[in-house]
C-alpha positions as CSV (number, residue, x, y, z in Angstrom):
1,X,3.7,-2.7,4.4
2,X,5.4,0.7,3.7
3,X,8.8,-0.8,4.6
4,X,8.2,-3.7,2.2
5,X,7.3,-1.3,-0.6
6,X,10.2,0.9,0.1
7,X,12.6,-2.1,-0.2
8,X,11.2,-3.5,-3.4
9,X,13.2,-3.1,-6.6
10,X,11.5,-0.4,-8.8
11,X,10.5,-2.7,-11.6
12,X,9.0,-5.3,-9.2
13,X,7.0,-2.5,-7.5
14,X,5.8,-1.3,-10.9
15,X,4.7,-4.8,-11.9
16,X,2.8,-5.2,-8.6
17,X,1.1,-1.9,-9.0
18,X,0.1,-2.8,-12.6
19,X,-1.4,-6.1,-11.4
20,X,-3.2,-4.4,-8.6
21,X,-4.7,-1.8,-11.0
22,X,-5.9,-4.5,-13.3
23,X,-7.5,-6.4,-10.5
24,X,-9.3,-3.3,-9.2
25,X,-10.6,-2.0,-12.5
26,X,-11.8,-5.4,-13.5
27,X,-13.7,-6.0,-10.3
28,X,-17.5,-6.0,-10.5
29,X,-17.9,-3.5,-7.6
30,X,-15.6,-1.1,-9.3
31,X,-17.4,-1.5,-12.6
32,X,-20.8,-0.7,-11.1
33,X,-19.5,2.2,-8.9
34,X,-19.9,5.8,-10.1
35,X,-18.0,7.3,-7.1
36,X,-14.4,6.2,-6.4
37,X,-12.8,7.2,-3.1
38,X,-9.1,6.8,-3.5
39,X,-5.8,8.3,-2.2
40,X,-3.2,10.1,-4.3
41,X,0.2,8.2,-3.8
42,X,3.0,9.9,-1.9
43,X,6.6,8.7,-1.7
44,X,6.7,4.9,-1.6
45,X,3.0,4.2,-1.6
46,X,1.2,2.1,-4.2
47,X,0.7,4.0,-7.4
48,X,-3.0,4.7,-7.7
49,X,-2.7,7.3,-10.5
50,X,-3.6,4.7,-13.2
51,X,-6.8,3.9,-11.3
52,X,-7.7,7.6,-10.9
53,X,-7.0,8.3,-14.6
54,X,-9.1,5.2,-15.7
55,X,-11.9,6.3,-13.4
56,X,-12.0,9.8,-14.8
57,X,-11.7,8.5,-18.4
58,X,-14.8,6.3,-17.8
59,X,-16.8,9.2,-16.3
60,X,-16.7,8.1,-12.7
61,X,-16.6,10.7,-10.0
62,X,-13.3,10.6,-8.0
63,X,-12.7,12.0,-4.5
64,X,-9.4,12.2,-2.6
65,X,-9.1,12.3,1.2
66,X,-8.0,15.6,2.7
67,X,-7.1,16.0,6.4
68,X,-8.8,19.0,7.9
69,X,-7.9,19.5,11.5
70,X,-8.6,16.2,13.2
71,X,-10.9,14.6,10.6
72,X,-10.7,13.2,7.1
73,X,-12.9,14.8,4.4
74,X,-13.1,14.0,0.7
75,X,-12.4,16.4,-2.1
76,X,-14.2,15.6,-5.3
77,X,-12.1,16.1,-8.5
78,X,-14.1,18.6,-10.6
79,X,-13.8,19.2,-14.3
80,X,-11.0,21.8,-13.9
81,X,-9.1,19.6,-11.4
82,X,-9.3,16.6,-13.8
83,X,-7.5,18.7,-16.5
84,X,-4.9,19.7,-13.9
85,X,-4.3,16.4,-12.2
86,X,-0.5,16.8,-12.6
87,X,-0.6,20.2,-10.9
88,X,-2.7,18.7,-8.1
89,X,-0.2,16.0,-7.7
90,X,2.7,18.4,-7.4
91,X,0.8,20.5,-4.9
92,X,0.0,17.4,-2.8
93,X,3.6,16.3,-3.0
94,X,4.8,19.7,-1.8
95,X,2.6,19.4,1.2
96,X,3.7,15.8,2.0
97,X,5.6,17.0,5.1
98,X,2.3,18.1,6.5
99,X,0.7,14.8,5.7
100,X,3.5,12.9,7.4
101,X,2.3,14.3,10.7
102,X,-0.8,12.2,10.6
103,X,0.9,8.8,10.1
């Protein structure tokens, strides 16, 4: 899957991500959920940022997976973190070499 995404033309990948976003946010389960567990995209992963932003805008709680030693925990985005989503993104991207170890 990662290889397929890596080889897609940029515009085609953007279109697929937009379609996926629309499909997810229009799903009944998403509508009725108040807690969204979702990953922050790194490198050539599917762009989940619009889903995160939509969730926050609609007062849903959002949590991102964090690797701690040998297990995955979830970090809830708090009020301060919501305002600094871009800073969080940059921090996560700068640590992406650490994240690669777990793939």
